[in-house]
C-alpha positions as CSV (number, residue, x, y, z in Angstrom):
1,M,6.1,-15.2,-31.1
2,A,6.7,-14.3,-27.4
3,G,10.0,-12.8,-26.4
4,E,12.5,-13.9,-23.7
5,N,10.6,-12.2,-20.9
6,G,7.1,-13.5,-21.9
7,N,6.1,-10.4,-23.8
8,T,5.0,-9.9,-27.3
9,P,7.3,-8.0,-29.7
10,G,5.1,-4.9,-29.0
11,G,5.9,-5.2,-25.3
12,L,2.5,-6.4,-24.1
13,P,2.3,-9.5,-21.8
14,T,1.2,-12.7,-23.8
15,G,-1.6,-13.7,-21.5
16,L,-3.9,-10.6,-21.9
17,P,-7.5,-11.1,-23.0
18,S,-8.5,-9.9,-26.4
19,R,-9.6,-6.4,-27.4
20,T,-13.1,-7.9,-28.0
21,A,-13.2,-9.0,-24.3
22,Y,-12.3,-5.5,-23.2
23,L,-15.0,-4.0,-25.5
24,L,-17.6,-6.4,-24.2
25,V,-16.7,-5.5,-20.6
26,F,-17.0,-1.8,-21.4
27,V,-20.4,-2.2,-23.0
28,S,-21.7,-4.4,-20.2
29,V,-20.6,-1.8,-17.5
30,V,-22.3,1.0,-19.4
31,L,-25.5,-1.0,-19.9
32,A,-25.5,-2.0,-16.2
33,G,-25.2,1.7,-15.3
34,V,-28.1,2.6,-17.6
35,F,-30.3,-0.2,-16.3
36,G,-29.4,0.6,-12.7
37,G,-30.3,4.2,-13.3
38,I,-33.7,3.2,-14.7
39,I,-34.3,0.9,-11.7
40,G,-33.3,3.6,-9.2
41,Y,-35.6,6.1,-10.9
42,G,-38.4,3.7,-10.8
43,I,-38.0,2.7,-7.2
44,V,-37.9,6.4,-6.1
45,G,-40.9,7.1,-8.4
46,I,-43.0,4.4,-6.7
47,G,-41.9,5.4,-3.2
48,T,-42.6,9.1,-3.4
49,T,-45.8,11.2,-4.1
50,G,-45.9,14.4,-6.1
51,P,-43.0,15.9,-8.0
52,A,-39.9,14.7,-6.3
53,A,-37.3,15.7,-9.0
54,T,-34.4,15.8,-6.6
55,A,-35.2,12.5,-5.1
56,K,-35.6,10.9,-8.5
57,L,-32.3,12.3,-9.6
58,V,-30.5,11.0,-6.6
59,G,-32.2,7.6,-7.0
60,T,-31.1,7.5,-10.7
61,L,-27.5,8.4,-9.9
62,V,-27.2,5.9,-7.0
63,G,-28.8,3.2,-9.1
64,A,-26.5,3.9,-12.0
65,A,-23.4,4.0,-9.9
66,S,-24.2,0.8,-7.9
67,G,-25.1,-1.1,-11.1
68,A,-22.0,0.0,-12.9
69,V,-19.7,-0.7,-9.9
70,G,-21.2,-4.1,-9.3
71,V,-20.8,-5.3,-12.9
72,G,-17.4,-3.7,-13.1
73,I,-16.2,-5.8,-10.2
74,I,-17.4,-9.0,-11.8
75,A,-15.9,-7.9,-15.2
76,V,-12.5,-7.4,-13.6
77,L,-12.7,-10.8,-12.0
78,V,-13.6,-12.4,-15.4
79,L,-10.8,-10.6,-17.2
80,R,-8.3,-11.8,-14.6
81,A,-9.6,-15.3,-14.9
82,M,-9.2,-15.1,-18.7
83,A,-5.6,-13.9,-18.3
84,E,-4.8,-16.8,-16.0
85,W,-6.3,-19.3,-18.4
86,K,-4.3,-18.0,-21.3
87,R,-1.0,-17.7,-19.3
88,Q,1.7,-20.0,-20.5
89,P,3.5,-22.0,-17.8
90,P,7.2,-21.1,-17.5
91,D,9.5,-23.4,-19.5
């Protein structure tokens, strides 16, 4: 089914991971951001006294960003590994 240059008839490379893999990666990055935000909010809430709305907002944003970026890096590495495993050796 692959063409002469290793692409599918639609023009995509043959070794790409499935759409399901990309969907799972997207969902995992979003969930990591949500959970990171919850953790950041909780840590700032424990470490401050009184109404510290700005500090809690910053803690939530930093936690969400760090969680999403960390899982995003791992997800990219996993997708690259999947692409290498599926790649056909040249004939």
